N, C-alpha and C positions, 0 to 999 in steps of 0.2 A: 473432504479437506481432512485428509488427513496424515500429510504431514507438512508441517508449517517450517518453515525456513527465517529465523531473527537473528538479522546482521548486527550484531549492534561493534558501538567505537566508544570514546572517552568519555562522551559527554553524560550526563546527569539522567537528561531522558533515556536513556538505554535502559534505569533501571524501573522507571515505570510502562517501557513498551514490553518489557519480559514479564511485567505481574499480567498488563494487559493480553499477554500470549498466551500466558499459563490458563488464566479465568478460560479465554475463547478457547485453546485446545482444551480443555476442562469438558465445555460446553460440549463439546464434539467428536469426545474421547478421539483426541489425538495425536499426534507425540510432536515435539520439538527439535528441530536442529538448530543448537546454538553454534553461533559460529563468528568468530573474532578474528581479523587479517589485517594478518602484519605485512609490509613491503616489505621484499626482500632484497638486500644490498647487490652490489655488482661489483665488489671491489674484491683488490687480491689483496695477499702480503699479512700486514699485521692485524689487519680488521676481517680477517678471515672465519672469525669464529663468534663476530657480531650475529648471525642468523641464530645461531644457538640461546643468545642474550634475549634476543628479542622473542622466540621461540617460549622463551621462559617463561617471561611479563608477560607476553598474550596469557598462557596459562594462565597464569596467577589472574589475570583482568577477570577471564571466564568465573575463575574459582569465587571471587570476592562477590561476584554476581548472585552466584546461586547461595552466597554464603548468605544473601540481604532477604531471598524472596522465599516463601512459603510453595511448593512445587506441585502440590494440592493434590499430590500420586499421576502426574503428569509425568510422562517418560520424556525424558531431559538426554539428549543427545550433544557431547561439546567435541567443537574440532578449532584449531589454531593453524590457519591457511598461511602458509607462505606464497607470496605472488608477487610479480612485479606488476599484474595488474588485479587490482581488488576485485575488480566487476568478473574480469574471465574467470578469475576461483570461485566466483560465490556461484557463475554459472554451471560450472562444474558439480558444484554440490547440487544444485535444481535437477541438472540434466541424471547425475547418478544415483539419486535418492528418491525419485519420483517428487519431487515437493510441487505440490497442487498449489500451495497459498503462501504467501510472502507476509509478514506482518516485521514492518519496520518505522522505527521512531520519522519523522518528518526531515529532523536532520542527524545523518550520522557523523559528521564531517565538522571541523571549526569553520561550518562560511557566516559569514558579518547577519548579522542583525536584519538585513534587508531582505534575507532569505527564508522563504518559506520553507523550501525543498532543497536540500543539500544535495551534493555531486552524487554520493552513493545510489540516494534513495531515488534519485532523479535516471542515474543511469539504469536503474533497473525496474522503473517505470518506462523509460524507451528503448529499452535493449532487450527484455525479457518478455516472453506470451505468457508468464504465469501472472494469474490475477494480485494484486495485492491490498494490501490494507495501511494505510499511512498513520501514525498516530502521532498526533499531535501532543505539546509536552504535557499537558495538564490534565488529555484527556484518560479518563477511568471506563472500565468494564462496567458494562452493567445489559438487562437484558433487552434487544433490540428490541422496540415497540413497535418505532416509527423510520423508515427510510423515507429521503426524499431521494428520486434518481432524476438528475437532470440529463435531457441531451437535445437535437435539433432535429434529427429525424428518426422515426419508429419503426426502420429498415436493420432488421438483423440479420444475419444472412447467416451466420454460423450460430445453430439455438446453443451450443456448448458455451456458447457466451455467459449464460445466463444461469451456468448452473452452481456458482457461488451465493448469488443473490435468492435461486429458488430456493438450494440450502436453508440458509438463513431465515430466510420467510416460513420455511417450515416449521423450524427448531422452536422460533419464540412467537408464531403465528403474527408475522411481521405487517403490519399494515404499510402497505408503501404506494406513497404518491408521485406521479411521474412528474413532473417540471418540460414542459416543451418550450423555450424560449424561441420564435418566430423574429430569426434578425431579419434586415433588408435581405438578405439572398434565400430567402428562405420557400420553399420548393411544394405544391400543395402535395406532390407524390410523399411528404415528408410527414404527412397526418398520419400514413398508413401505419399503423401498430404489426410487429409482430406477434403471432399467435400468442405465444408464449408470454411475452409480455402484458398481455391485455388482457389474459388471465389472473396473473397474478396483481396487476396494480386496482388500488380502491377507486384513487378518484386522479383524473387527468386534469392537470391546469396549465390554462393556456398561455404565453403574454409574448407581449411585443417590445423587443428591447432592442439596443444597438450591439449589443454584443451579448453573448450566454452570459456570461461571469457577473455580468450587471443583473439579469434575472434572477441570477441563483442568489445574488446580495441581496434582492429583493426578499425572496420569499423564503430564505434562513431564519428569520428571527420571526419570520406569520405560522411556519409550519414547526418550529421548532423538532426537528426531528431527531433521532440518535446520531443517524450514519447517515453520510450525503455518500450516492454512488454516480458513477460516471462511465462512460466507455470510452478509450482509448480509441480512438478511428485513424485512417490516415489523414482526414482532413478535420476541417472545424477547429473552433477555438482552442479545445483541450488539446488538438492533437499539436498545435502550435506550440501550444504551453510545453509539450515533452521534446519540441525540437532540440532545446539545449540540455544539459545535464542538471539545472539547478531554477529554479522558479522563485520569481524574486514575490515579497507580500505583494509590490503594488500589483500584480498580474492575477495573481489569486491565493486566497489563504482561508483555509479554514480551523473553526476552533473543535470538529467534533473530527471522528476517527472519518477516511473518506477510501471507501471501495473503490478499484481501478478495475474493472474489468478487462479483458483481453481477449483477441479472435478476428477473425473474420467480421466486422461487423458495418 
């Protein structure tokens, strides 16, 4: 986790997310790519220079954020990107700068209060293969002593899927507890754990609930973890969450950072 993408918008939570990213990057000797994307115009005529004005405003926004934080020696590269599609522009950064982690506010846009994850962050979760840490607006960075990882099946085809989790565990000597929720569709093969996962997990918790989310809610308070970890799969509860670009609070919400692992799982 050496190259971290931090996309920011106009929301107040962006400053908190940047501070979180700086502290995280400091721990892992990583660089930050701080990006603000502004929408390009498709008009002609007297509005032809509007892009230059928007670029200047975007650069101003980036500088204002940098002026408000202590970079703590972390190398921060900034970019204002013009794009008809914000997500496409962010994907270019990910592909061209070897981004191996994204740290993003739960909401970078102006989604209404019923949403936990907004369109931009939701799109990054849904349409990229890069692991992401979603930072709720009041979260503060601290040593990650305990992670609650939740999944339905312990079968993981790609070992690299777990790399960010293993890296964090080694850095902080993190206790990782695995919550396996047995839903009505639970298969006994789901009990089999990936070898790497079995090695790093301290405690394995099993519960029966109608949905994975209900099981998570039950144990979040009891475990009091510093971070929640899930794997984006092609099937299952969390996969259904990412089908849309936004996630409503009624479907899922977390008050602690959420690490979403990607890969063939």
